[in-house]
N, C-alpha and C positions, 0 to 999 in steps of 0.2 A: 387421647394418644391413639387410639385406635383413627380416628379421624389425620392425625399429624402424619402417623407410619401409611395412612391412603395417600395421600398425597406425595410423600415421596416416591410409595411405589412407581405412582402415576407420573412423578417426572423420570423416574429411571427410566419406565417402561416407556417413555415415548422418545426418548433418547437413544434408546438400544432400537426401537424401531425407525429412527433419522440414521441411526447409522448402517443400520443393514441397508435400508433404499439407496444410500447415495453410494455401496457397497455394487449395490444393484445395476444403479446411474450411470457409473464408472465403469462395469464390465460392457454396459451397449455402448458407450461412446469407443473404446480400445477396439472391441469388437463387431465385426464388421461382414454379416453374411455374404458369401459369396455367390455365385449362380454355379448353380450342381450341372448343369448342362450348357457349356459354353456356346454347341453350334441351338441355341433357341432364343426365339425371337425376342425373349424379354431380358437376353443378356445384352448389357452397355461394353463393351470390348476399347481397350485401349488402343489411342493412334499411334504410341511409343511403342508400340509391338510389330510394329512395321519396320523396324529400327531407321525412322530419317534422319535426314542430316541437319540438324538445328542449330540456330545463328540465336547469339543472345545478345539486344543490343535497349540499351537503357539511353534516354532523354529525359532533359529539365525543361519543364514548363510551366510560364505564370499561372496556369489554367488547370487545372486536371484531365480537363479536354482539347489541351496543345492547341487551343485557339488563341491566335496569340502569336506564334512561331512556337517552336521547340528546339531546341541545342542538343545533339549527340556528345556524350560524355563518355560512352565504353560501348566498346562492343568486342563480341567474343566469337570469330568465325568458325571455330571449331568446337562447338559447346557440345560439351558430353556431359550429362545431365547424372553420372555415377562419380565424375570428377569435383572434386571438393575444393574451391579455389578460395582463397582474397585478397584483393586488390588496392592498393592504394594508390588513390586519384587528387588532383585539384580543379576543384569547379569553381567556374567564372561568378559571381553572383550579378545579374541584370539591377540596374539603379533603383526600380521600385522597390526589390527583397532587403536592398541596404535599408532602404527608408522605412522597416518597419515590415515590410511586405510579406509576402507567401511563396514559397518555391518547391515543382512537385517533379516527381520521379517517372516516369514513365516504363515501362518494365517489360522488354516486349518478348516470347520466346517462338521465333520464326522460324521457317523454309529455308537455308539457308538460297542467297542469289536472288533473293523476293524480298522487294520494296516489304516493311509490315501494315506499312498503312496500305498494302494492294492486297495482300495476303488472308486469304479467307481461312485457313489454316491456324492464324497467328492466335494466340495467348496473351493478355495483358494485362498486368494491375499498376496499379495507380497507390504511390507512397508520397506523404508529406515527406518534404524534406527541413523544415522550420515548424515550430511548436510555439506559441507565449506563456510567459510565466513572468513573474517578479522577479528583476533579479535581485540577486545576494545581499545586503547590504554591509559597509564595507565593515570589518571590526577598528576601534577605535581602541586608543590607550585612557582610559577615565583620568588616571594620575598625571600627565601630561600636558593631555587638553588637546591634540593635533586638533588639525582642521583638516578634515578630510574632504573632499569633492563630495554636496549632497547626490542623494538617488533617492527620485521616488519610487517608494514602498511597498506603494497602490497599483503603480502604471503595467500590466503587464509588454514586456518588450520581445524582439521575434530572436528567437535563440535557433541557431545551426543542429542539425541530427548529425554527427559525425561517423556515424554508424547507417550502413542499411545493409539489412538482415534476409533476406528471401531463399525459398526453397521449392524444389519439385520434385512428388510423391517417386520415388524408381522404382515401386513394387507396380507389375503389369497386371493389376486387378480387374478383377472380370467384375462387374456391379447384376446385381439384379435387378429389377425395374420394380419389381412391385417389397424389397428390401431397402430400399435408395435409403440411404440416412439422408436427414433435412440438412444436416452440418455441409455437406460435399455438394447439395444440387445446386446451387448455384453455382459451382464451379463445373460442373457437365453441360456439355454441349451435344443434342441427338443423341442418337445410338452410338457413337465411334466416337468417347470423348476426348479434349484434346488433353496435354497435360496440366496437370493440377499442380498451376501455380501462386506459392505463397508466401506475405511476405510476413516477415516476424514481430510485429510491433510490440511483442514481448523483450526484444531485446536494443529499445530503444530506454537509455537510463538517462536520469538525471546528470548522473555527474561524465556522460560524453556529451552533452549540451554546451554550445558557445553560443558568448550573447552575439548577434550583430549590432556592426555599427555601420555609420556612415564609412569609412576608410573599410569595412572587412570587403574589397574587389574580391578575394579570391580565401578560399576554405576547402581545407581537407576532408576528404569522404573515403570512408574503409566500406568496400563493397565486400562482403559475406556469402558462399552459396556453398550450400549442402546438398546433401540428397535428404528425403524425409521417408517414416515409414510412414502407411494410411492412418494406423494408428494412434500413431502420435502428433499426424495432421487434424485429426478431430479433436483430440486432444486438447491441442494450442489454438485449434479456433473458437470452444468453448469458454476457456480460459481470456483469447484477445475479449468475446463480447463478455464474460465477468466483467473484465475491469472497465471497459468503456462504458457497460452500465453504472457502476461505483462514480465513476466518473461522472455520468448525469446527472447520480442523486446527491452530490454535490463533496467528494471527498477531489481533494487537491493533487496537483501534477506529483507532491514527494509522499502522499498518499498511496497512488497508485506505482509507484514506484519502488515501494517498500513489497507492495501484492508483486509483483512485476518479479523484485528480486528472488521471493519463495521458490518461485517459480525457474528461474535462468538458472539461479546459481547453485541448485538444489538438483541432487539425481532424483528423479521419478519414483524408486522404491523407496529410497528416503523419505521423498517426499509425503506417499501416503502413511508412510510410519508417521513422518509430523506431521498429518491431519489428525490422525485416530489419540495423537499425544493430546492435542490441541484441544481436540472435541472432549475429555476427559479432564482436563483441563478447566475448561469453561463447565462444566457440568457441577466440577468440584469449588469451584468460585461462585458458581448458583446454591451449591446445598451450604453454603458457608454464610453467604450473606443470608439465607431464611435463618439459618441455626442461629445466627447472631442475634438476628431480630426478634424470634423467638424466645430466648436468653432476655436478652435488654425488657420485650413485650411485658412479662413477668416480673420482673423483677422489682421489686418494692422500697426495698432496703440498698442504702449502700456501706452497710455493716464489712467492714473487714476489706473493703475496694477501694485506692485511691481518686478519689473525683477529682484531684489535680492532673494525676495520669491520662483518664480518660478527653480532661479539656487540653491539656500537650499535645495530646495522640489526636484532636480532633483540629488542630491549629495546624500542626506538621502534615497531614491530609490535607490541607486545603493549599496550603504552600508547596503541596510535589505535586498537586493538580495543577497549579499554575505555571509551575516550572513547563510542567511538561505541556502546558497550553504554549507558553511561551516559546520552546523550541518547535512548536507546531509538529508535536507526534501524531502519527498514525491515530485516528479515529478508534482503532480496533482497542487501544490501552489506555487511549482519553476519556472515551466512553465508563469504564468501568473503575477506574481512578473518580469519575465525575458523581457516579455512583455510590464508591465506598465516600466519601467525604460529604454526600446529604445524610448516609447514615451514623454516619461522626458526628453531623450537627445530631440528629436525633436522639442517639445517647448521651450528648451533653444536656440535650433537655431535659430526660429521664434524668440522670443524676443529680443535676442538682434543684431536682424537683419544680423548674418553670414553667408557669402558667400564663398563656398571652390570651387579654382580653382585649377586646376591639371596641373602642369608646367612638363611636365615628368612624373617622379613616384613621384615628391617631392607637395604636398599640399602644398598651400597658403587659410588664411584664411583672409576676407576681412570685415570689420565692418562698417554698414552701421550709415549714422549720425542721431539723434535724433533732433526734432523741439524741439518751444519752448515749449509747453507744455509737451513734455515729459523729458523735462530738469529739469521742475516744479515738477513734479510727481517723478523722478528722487533724486532731494533735498533734497523732506520730507523723502523718502525712505531711504535716507544713513540716515539723524537726528533719522526716529525712528529706525532704526538699530545700532546706536549708545548707544541710551537708553536702548536700546534690552541688550546688549554685555557685560553693567556692570552686571545684573543678569547673564547673562547666562554661562558664561566663567570659571566665581565659583562656578557654580554646576557643569558642565560638569568635570571641570581639580579635582573638588572634589569626584567625583563619579569613575572616572578614577584609583585615587591615589586607592581610597576606594577598588574598586574592585581586586585590583593589591595585596593589602598588606591580604586584608582575603578572598578574592575568590579563590578556584583551577581553573587552566584550561591548557587543551592539547599543548599548543604553545603559543608562542608572539601573533603572526598573531591574533590565538579565541579571546587572550585578548585587541588586539588594534581593532578588527572587532566588538565584542561586549561593547565595550567602546564607540566607535562612534553610536552603535544605539542607546546604553540607552542617546548621550549628541541630536544625531538628534531627539529623540522622545521626548524629555527634547526641546528642540525646534521650532518644532512642535505643542506643546499642549501651549508653553509661545507664537507664536507669534500666534494663534487662540484666545486667552486669550484679 
């Protein structure tokens, strides 16, 4: 008992330390120490402090370095960094882009009347206007058997990013060279730093993507600009780097899009509250798994417990996991569901006293015997499940027929899984009643 309490205390202590460390890291991201003495040689001053006249020019190119030609698609001759705007333009696509190629946007902020390619005071960034993703398969009616156009569900094709969002830090912040944040160091040049231009990749959502084909000669592009504070810029840089790292670890475009939605569609203060709630939810999930495993590890008899309910719960948990997998749910939800399914399978092994014996490469399953008390529990359990089936089976069959006739699914597999999920949910709720 003491060891269990000590283990739980250790986990809670590690969790508290993790939360406090995260709060400290977030404070370090949002707060930047300014230069105390503006006349000091350690101070890095902004170029915008002299109120220069700036121009915004946006080009498209087949390569990120504009080799092979570039095309001007938009310019703001009297560009005010403090003035928010949104522009709708049409962009002509080169032949290579229409043939599953890539297109880049080159965003320049430079002095008025000076060619951006010759302005030594210019600042620019490159944004990719296309991305590659597996197209969404068409929905079909299983009962009608409609013949739909075949789509390669495994070959990624080029998609158009219909939104381009970029920002410039409007604060005339004076940096201290000794306390220069590493995340903004990439944007600074010399002791007078140019405007901090930032392309907001988090605003590129899956819902805004448009599939490109050979007939897509021209596509719309929404240009959105707004000034941004230094603290928000640093926070956004860290979030974009985190999303990029997740994609490198195998997260799909859909998984990354769900994470982007957390930051883009949510107020930062509400996001902080959501972080604490999610962190505590993760802790409680871990403790629940731990207590469930500890309870079943010590259990030697099934007296007073329904073994059939354990079996059905295991089956329904696996079905729900397959449903989440079929819907390509985020790994943040899919992984805990998978762990829960493994635990339920282990509980079935304990409930039915199953032992696995290996004879070479062939497994043999041995079932333990029930005592008199467990046999009486099984009789009551069988009688209860019999009366429950009179109500449950017609509801499950009726729901499956309704889904087959009136709803549309991508495949027979999706229909079967969805019907099983609805049936298992109905069964669990009925058993709880």
